[in-house]
N, C-alpha and C positions, 0 to 999 in steps of 0.2 A: 478443812483442808481441800477436799475434792471440789468444793465450790470455788475456792481460790484457784486451783489448777484449771478448772473449766473457764473461769474468767480470763486467766492468763492465755490460754489456748485461743479463746475467742478473740481476745485482743490482738494476738499475733496473727490470727487469720484475717482480721479486719485490716490490719497494717499491710499484710501481703496483698490483699484485694485492692487496697488503695494504691499500693505500689504498681500492681498489674494495670489498674486503670490509667495511672499516669503514663505508663509505657505504651498502652494501647492508644491513648490520645496522641502521644508523640509520634507514634507510627502512623496513625491516621492523618495527622497534619503533614507528615513528610510524604505520604502517598498522594495526598491532595496537591501538594506542591509539585511533585514529579509529574502528576497528570496534567497540571497546567503547563509545565515545561514541555511535556510531550506534545500536547495540543498546539502550542506555539510553534514548536519545531516542524510539526506536520504541516501547519498553515504557511510557515516560512518556506518549506520545501515545495508546497503546492502553489503558492501565490505569494511571492515575497511582498507585494504592496498590501496584501490583505492580512498579513501576520500581525500578531499583536505587538507591533512596533510601538504603540502608545502605551504599552504596559498593561492594557486591559485584558481581562480574562476573555479567552476565545470560546464561544458557546460550542458545546459538544455537537450540537445539530449542525453548525456550520462546518466543523471538521468532518463530520460523517458525509455531509453533501459534497464537499470538496473531494474526499476520497472516493465517493461514488462516481462523481464526474470524471475523475482521472481514470477510474476502472473502465468506465463507458468508453472514454476516448481511446484508451489502450485497446479495447475490444474492437472498436471501429477501425483502428489502424491496423490491427492484425488481419481483419477481414479485407481491408483495402490492399494490404500487402498480398494476401492470398490471391485476391482477384487479379492483381497486376502480374503475379507469378504465372497464373493460368494464361493470361492474355500473352504474356512474354513467350511461354511455352508454345502456344498456338502459332504465334507469329514466326517463331523459329521453325516449327514444322512446315509452315507454308513456304518459308524461305528456302528450306532444304528441297521441298517438292519443285518449287520454281527452278532452283539450280539444277535439279536432276533433269527437268524438262528442257532447260537451255542446253544441257550437255547432249541430250538425245537430239535436239534440234541441230546443234553443231555437227554432230556425227553424221546426221541425215544430209546436211548440206555438203559436207566434205565427200560423201559418197556420190552425190549428184554431180559434183564437179569432176 
């Protein structure tokens, strides 16, 4: 009887393991589909013409390179913006200085008259 109970328990464990395997395979397939969808969405957002519009899988390396390219472009834009802000601040300071000098000159001319 103990042998029969062991066989039944073992059979039940095998069934449970088989069920878990099916669930894991299903989850893995769903995750793969989600990854492909995400990669296509990233490529569509990054470069509409390069997105998997043909329905083909987008290579991960292509997605990574596109994200890096966008990140680099963003960094360059931020650096350019900072440079332009500094240039603008410098020009505004010079303009204030010139305006102050013009005001001093006007006052000097008025005094001379």
